[in-house]
N, C-alpha and C positions, 0 to 999 in steps of 0.2 A: 747776473752773469749770463752771457750768451753761450749756447752750446750748439754744435752742429750735429744733428741727428741723422744717422743713415736711414735708408728705407726700412720699414718695419720688418720685411722679410729677411733683411740682412743683419738684424740685431744680434742674433745668436752666432752667426758666422763671424761677425766683427769681434765678438768677445773671444771666440776660439782662435782667431788670428792673433790677438793680443797674447793669449795664453801660450800659443805655440812660439811666438817671438820671445816671450819671457824664458821658456825652457831652453830655447836655442842659445840665446846670449848667456844664460847661466852656465851651460855646459862649456861654451867657448871660453868664458872668463875663468872657469875652474882649470881648464887645460892650460891656459896661459900662465896661471899662478903655479901650476905643477911644473911647467917648463922652466919657470924662473928658479924654482927650488933645485932643479937638476943642473942648470948651468950658471946660475947667479947673474944672468944678464938682465939688467934693470929694464930694458926695453919691453920684455915680456911681463914684468911686474906692472909697468905703466899701462901696457895694453890690456892686461887683465883687470887693472883698476878702472880704466876707462869703460870697458864693457861691463864691469861690476856695477858702475853707476847707472849704465843703461839698463842693466838687469833689474835694479831696484825701481827704476822708472817704469819699466814694463809691468812689474808686479803692482805698483801703485795704480797705473792706468787700468789694468785688468780689473782690479777690485772696484775702482771708481766707476767704470763703465757698467759693471754688473749691477751696482746699486742704482746708477742713473737710468740705464735702459729698462730695468725691470720695475722702475718707478716712473715711467715716462708720462704718467698721468699728471705729474707735477709740471710738465712743460707744455706750453701752448704751441700753436702752429708756427709762430715766428721764431721759436727756439728760446723764448724767454721762460725762465723758471717761475712758476706761479705756485705759491705756497700759502697755506693758512698761517695765521699769526703764530700758532702754537709750534708749528714745524719749521718756521722760517729760519731761526737762528741755527739749529742743528744742521739742517740740510744744506743751507747756504754755505756755512763754514766748511762742511764736509766736501762739497763739490769744489769750492774755491781752493781749499788746501790741497785736495787730491790732484787737480789739474795743474796747480802751481808747482807742487813737488815733482810731478812727472816732467813738466817742461824744463824746470830748472836742472834736474838730474840729467836729462837727455843732452842739453846744451853743454853742461859741465863735462859729461862723459865724452862728448865729441871733441871738446877742447883738449882734454887729456890725451886722447888718441892723436889729435893733430900735433901736439907738442913733441911726441916721440920722434927722434931719440933725444931731443933737447931736455934740459932740466925742467921738470914740471913746476917746481917752486922757484920762480924768478921774481925780480922786483916788480914786474908788471902784473903778476898773477892776481894780486888782490884787486887791481883795477878791472881785470878781465872778469873776475867773479862778480864784481859789483855791476858791471855792464850786463852780464848774463841775468842777474837778478832784476835789473831794470827792464830788460826786454821781456822777461817772464811776467813781471807785474803788469806791464802794459798790454801783453798778449791776452790778458783776461777778457778784455773787451774788443781787442783787435786780433782775432785768432790767426789771421794770415801772417802777422808779424813773427810769430814763433816759427812757422814753416819757412819763411824767408831767411831767418837767421840760421836755422838748421841747414837749409840748402847751401848757404854761403860757407858754413863750416865744412860741410860734406864735400863741396867743390875743392876746397883747400886740401882736404884729406886725399881726395881722388888724384889731384895733381902730384902730391907727394908720393903716393903709392904707384903712380904711373912712372915716375922717375926711378923708383926702386925696382919696378918690374923691368924697365929697360936695361938695368944693370945686371940683375940676377936671373931673369927669364924663368923664374920659378912658377910652376903651375899653381902653387898655394897662394903666392902673391897675386896672381891673375884672378883667382877665384875670389879672394878678399876684395880686390879692386872692383870686380863685378858686383859683389854684394853692396859695397858702398855706393856704386853707381845706381843700383836699384833703389836704395834708400833715398838718394838725391832726387831721382825721378819722381818717386812717390811724394816727397815733400813739395816738389815743384807743382805737382797736380793738386795736392791738398790745398794749395793757396787759393784755388778756384772752387773748392768743394762747397762753399757757401752758395754757389750759383745754382747747382742742380744736383740731385741725388746720384745720378750715374757717375759723376765726377768723383764723388766720395768712394763709391764702390770700386772704380778703376784704380784710384790711388791705393786703396786698401789691398787690392789683389797684387799690385806691383810691389807693395811693401812685403806681402807674404812671399812673393817670389824671391825677393832679396834675402829674406831670412832662410828660405829653403836653400839658396845658394851658400849661405853661411853654414848650414847644416851639412852640405856636401863637403865643405872644407873640414868640418869636424870629423866626418867619417873618414876622410883621407888621413887626417892626423892620427886617428885611432888605429887605422890599418897599418900606417907606417910605424906606430909605436909597438905593435905586436912583433915587428921584424927587427926592432932595435932593443938591445938590452937596457939602454938607459931611458926607455919610456917614451913619453909623448913629445918628441921633438917637433917644433913648428918650423 
């Protein structure tokens, strides 16, 4: 399995970014679910579910990177994992499954978010899940395939939320639109991360900014909830 390693000085920062992203999407997902319980609007249930899948993905990639980066002696300069025969089976399966689950859940979560407000479970849903699985499997060796697919999904989400913002002019919608735009830009840059280390660092920082933007939306939601008797309205 090929892996793209960040510069050595960026290893700890990269893991902290993943951990911060995990906590941010976890809180946002919980707020969406709480909002669904308040008004029974399934759009928020699906939004919370989509971000819930992304939350699980961020947890998986955080743990996987901690193990991978702190055992970087297993990886040669080309990014190829080099293991002794005794460790090959365990480490290879762990890394492969960790990155597979992360990519699969990210793409599935983005698909759920894109489907809002349509029905999530339609006739073509099984086909879409199958295609997501195929992309995830092939991205094991073709890493940029995952980022290209994620970028395509994010662009569709951005177009949808842009149309929503034109109708409601809501600051919250604008902030969410900016967060998705940052995610799209980071995935676009990650496509070229294999070429040089600064590209990886740049993409990671932009990804961090996108999640900070999402955190700003969370703070707005919490502040608004304090002023309303019915809680965390989004």
